[in-house]
C-alpha positions in Angstrom: 49.0 25.9 133.1 51.0 25.0 130.1 50.0 24.7 126.7 51.8 23.3 123.5 52.6 25.5 120.7 54.5 25.5 117.4 58.2 25.8 118.1 59.8 25.1 115.0 58.7 23.9 111.3 60.4 22.8 108.4 58.1 23.3 105.4 57.7 21.2 102.6 61.1 19.1 102.0 61.7 15.9 99.9 62.1 12.7 101.6 65.3 11.4 100.1 65.4 7.9 101.5 63.3 5.5 103.5 65.3 2.9 105.3 63.1 0.3 106.8 66.1 -1.4 108.4 67.5 1.5 110.9 66.3 1.7 114.4 64.0 4.5 114.0 63.9 8.4 113.5 64.1 11.0 111.0 68.0 11.9 109.6 68.2 15.6 108.7 71.0 17.7 107.0 72.6 19.1 110.0 71.8 22.5 108.4 68.2 22.1 108.4 68.6 21.0 111.9 70.3 24.3 112.8 68.1 26.6 110.7 64.8 25.1 112.5 66.3 25.4 115.7 65.8 21.8 116.5 67.9 19.6 118.7 69.2 15.9 118.1 66.8 13.7 119.6 64.0 16.2 119.8 60.4 14.8 119.0 58.9 15.7 115.9 55.8 15.4 114.1 56.2 14.3 110.7 53.2 15.4 108.2 53.1 13.4 104.6 51.6 16.0 102.1 51.4 13.1 99.7 49.5 10.7 101.6 48.0 12.6 104.6 50.0 10.4 107.2 51.0 11.8 110.3 53.6 10.2 113.0 56.0 10.8 115.6 59.9 10.4 115.6 63.1 12.1 117.0 65.8 13.8 115.2 69.2 12.2 114.1 71.7 14.4 112.7 72.8 13.7 109.0 75.8 15.0 106.9 75.7 18.9 106.9 74.8 20.5 103.2 73.6 16.8 102.1 70.0 18.0 102.1 69.1 14.4 103.4 66.0 13.8 104.8 65.4 9.9 105.5 62.7 8.3 107.5 64.1 5.2 109.3 62.5 2.1 110.9 58.8 1.8 111.2 58.2 5.4 109.7 59.8 4.3 106.4 56.3 2.3 106.0 54.7 5.8 105.9 56.5 7.7 103.1 57.9 7.1 99.9 61.2 8.6 98.4 60.4 12.0 96.7 57.0 12.7 98.9 56.9 16.0 100.4 56.5 16.3 104.2 56.4 18.9 107.0 58.5 18.6 110.1 56.9 20.3 113.1 58.1 20.6 116.5 56.1 22.0 119.8 57.2 23.5 123.1 55.4 23.7 126.3 55.0 27.0 127.8 52.8 29.2 129.8 50.0 31.0 127.8 51.6 34.5 128.7 54.9 33.2 127.2 53.0 31.7 124.3 51.5 35.0 123.6 55.2 36.7 122.9 56.6 33.6 121.4 57.8 33.5 117.6 58.0 30.1 116.2 61.1 29.4 113.9 59.5 28.7 110.2 62.0 27.5 107.3 61.2 27.2 103.9 63.6 25.0 102.1 63.5 24.5 98.4 61.5 21.5 98.0 63.3 20.2 95.3 66.9 20.0 96.9 65.9 20.7 100.7 68.6 23.3 100.3 68.3 26.7 102.1 68.5 28.9 99.2 
């Protein structure tokens, strides 16, 4: 049997833009992607701290060091620039694997989205 467990989390970053006219996804600073052990195209859950919205989308790589956190396409209707969000990914694994697994947790500066 496989269960889903927390794989990665970027805790409390600020939305830098919301682009309704883009094809969809979340664009993230490459440094955030790498620090959180995420993969371009990976499914993530977005939790909006400001309004309680939850949605799923996939990761697109943004410019390294930019601090970019942009919700694109329909997801742009669920956030406003400046909202704090949490980005979560999950992995499927056996219960035995899950008991030994250590997720990657990243806590950037929530004002700049930089890894201080």
